[in-house]
N, C-alpha and C positions, 0 to 999 in steps of 0.2 A: 162310691166312689165320686171321685170329683174329675168334672170337665171342665175344668178354666173358664166356669162362667165368671161374670163379673162380681158375684157375691162370694167365691169361692176363694178370694184370696192368692198371692204369687204362687203358683205350683211347686218351683222350685224347693220350696222352703217344707212341702209336706215330707221330702225324702230325706231331711237331714236330721229332724231331731230323734231324739234316743228314745223321748215318752210321747207317743203323739195323741193328744184329746181332739176330738171332735163336739163340737155341738152343733145339735138339729131338733127339728120339731119333727113330732110323728107324722106330719103328715110326709116325710122324707123316707119314712121307712115303708118297705114292701117284702113279703114273703118269700117270694125268688126272681133269680137271678132274671128270667124270663117277663117279668114286670118293672125289674130296674132295665132293661136293657131299652125300652122306646122312650123312656126321661131322659136320656145321656142323648146329647146333640153329636152325632157321627163325626162333625164336621171338625170336633175343636179336639186337643190331645187328652187322655183320660190318663189317670192315674186311680188306680184301685189300692187302697191299705187293708190289710188283715190282719197287723200284727205282725209279731216278726219273723223273718226268713228262718230257714234252720238246713245244715246241711251236715256231711258228715264227713272226717279224712279218711287215709286207708286205712286207718284202725279201727274205725268206726267210732271216731270222739266226737259226739254230737256236739255242733256250736251253734247257738241261737243270735237271729238279729245280725247276720251278714251282713243283709240289704232288710233297710227300711228301718223302724222302730223296734226297740225290744220290747216295748209294753205301748198298748192302744186299749185308750177307755173314748168310750162313747155318752155324750151327755144329751141326754132327751130332755128338752123343755118345752114349755105350751107356750102359746103366743099370749 
């Protein structure tokens, strides 16, 4: 989840790439959504990145990556 904090770069570029790579530290990881929400600033625009979207047409042909990246990698680094 990104909330447009100054250390997160430009929010718009998170919507463009086909392959999104996040680099985070262990202190950014929480176990559940209720633990994550208080960490976000509700006055800032938020972007939630979870990997490729998926949809199906009328013939039930599955298409991935219509919105958001087709691939998502999270790299965890220690400080």
